[in-house]
C-alpha positions as CSV (number, residue, x, y, z in Angstrom):
1,M,0.0,0.0,-0.3
2,V,0.9,3.8,-0.7
3,V,0.4,6.2,1.9
4,K,-0.2,9.5,0.1
5,R,0.9,13.0,1.5
6,S,-2.7,13.5,2.2
7,G,-2.7,10.4,4.3
8,V,-4.8,8.6,1.8
9,R,-3.9,4.6,1.4
10,E,-4.0,3.1,-2.1
11,P,-2.5,-0.1,-3.8
12,F,0.9,0.4,-5.4
13,D,0.2,1.1,-9.1
14,R,3.7,0.3,-11.5
15,A,1.8,1.7,-14.3
16,K,1.8,5.2,-12.4
17,V,5.8,4.8,-11.9
18,V,6.1,4.3,-15.5
19,A,3.6,6.8,-16.5
20,G,5.7,9.6,-14.7
21,V,9.0,8.2,-15.7
22,R,7.6,8.1,-19.6
23,S,6.6,11.6,-18.9
24,A,10.3,12.8,-17.6
25,A,11.8,10.9,-20.7
26,K,9.7,12.3,-23.4
27,N,11.8,12.9,-26.6
28,R,14.6,11.4,-24.8
29,P,16.6,8.4,-25.8
30,V,15.2,5.9,-23.2
31,E,13.5,2.7,-24.6
32,E,10.1,1.9,-23.2
33,T,11.8,-1.4,-22.0
34,R,14.0,0.4,-19.7
35,M,11.0,2.7,-18.2
36,E,9.4,-0.9,-17.6
37,E,12.3,-2.5,-16.0
38,L,12.9,0.7,-13.5
39,A,9.4,0.6,-12.3
40,A,9.6,-2.8,-11.6
41,E,13.2,-2.3,-9.7
42,V,11.1,0.5,-7.6
43,E,8.5,-1.8,-7.0
44,E,10.7,-4.7,-5.8
45,E,12.8,-2.2,-3.7
46,L,9.6,-1.2,-2.1
47,R,8.4,-4.8,-1.6
48,L,11.4,-5.2,0.7
49,V,10.6,-2.2,2.7
50,G,7.4,-3.6,3.7
51,T,3.9,-3.6,3.3
52,D,3.3,0.5,3.4
53,V,5.5,2.8,1.9
54,N,4.9,6.6,1.5
55,S,4.7,8.6,-1.6
56,Q,8.5,10.1,-1.0
57,Q,10.2,6.7,-1.0
58,I,8.5,5.7,-4.3
59,G,10.1,9.6,-5.4
60,V,13.5,9.0,-4.4
61,A,13.6,5.3,-5.4
62,V,12.7,6.7,-9.0
63,L,15.1,9.5,-8.9
64,E,18.1,7.4,-7.8
65,R,17.4,5.3,-10.8
66,L,16.7,8.0,-13.4
67,A,19.9,9.6,-12.4
68,R,21.8,6.4,-13.8
69,L,19.6,6.4,-16.8
70,D,19.0,9.9,-18.2
71,D,20.3,13.2,-16.7
72,V,17.2,15.5,-18.6
73,A,14.6,12.6,-17.6
74,Y,16.1,13.1,-13.9
75,L,15.9,17.0,-14.0
76,R,12.1,16.5,-15.3
77,F,11.0,14.2,-12.4
78,A,13.0,16.1,-10.0
79,S,11.2,19.5,-11.1
80,V,7.8,18.2,-10.4
81,Y,8.7,15.8,-7.4
82,K,10.6,18.4,-5.6
83,G,8.3,21.3,-6.7
84,F,10.7,23.3,-8.4
85,E,9.9,27.1,-8.4
86,D,12.3,28.9,-10.6
87,A,15.6,28.4,-12.7
88,G,17.8,28.4,-9.7
89,D,16.3,24.9,-8.3
90,F,17.3,23.6,-11.7
91,Q,20.7,24.6,-11.4
92,R,21.1,23.7,-7.7
93,E,19.7,20.0,-8.7
94,A,22.1,19.9,-11.9
95,G,25.3,20.6,-9.8
96,L,24.2,18.0,-7.1
97,L,23.6,15.4,-10.3
98,T,26.8,16.6,-11.8
99,K,28.7,16.1,-8.2
100,A,26.9,12.6,-7.7
101,T,27.6,11.2,-11.4
102,A,31.0,12.8,-12.3
103,P,33.8,10.4,-12.7
104,K,36.8,11.4,-10.4
105,T,39.8,12.5,-11.9
106,R,43.6,12.1,-10.8
107,R,45.9,14.8,-10.8
108,G,49.5,14.3,-11.0
C-alpha cells in the first residue's frame, strides 16, 4: 500500500511509475523496456521495505534510478517531484547531479 501525502492509502500501481518516467523521458533516448524495468526495480525495492510505503519513498527510488539512466529525465522528474519554483532550483539540482555522477579525475 502507498500512503499519500494527504494520508490516503491506495494500492501500489506500477503503471503510475511508468507513466511518470515516460513523461520525464519524453523525447529522450530512453527505451520503453528500460522504463518498465525501472518501475519493476522500484516495486521490488519497496516490497522489501514492507507492506506500507509513502509516496516520498517511491519518488526517491525513481530519482535514484533516473540519475543513472538519463540526466534530463532526472531533472524533469525532480522538478515535479520536488516542486521546483525557479531556474535556480534546476541549477542547484543539476549541480548535485553532476557532482554525484561525475567521474573522479586524478591529478599528478
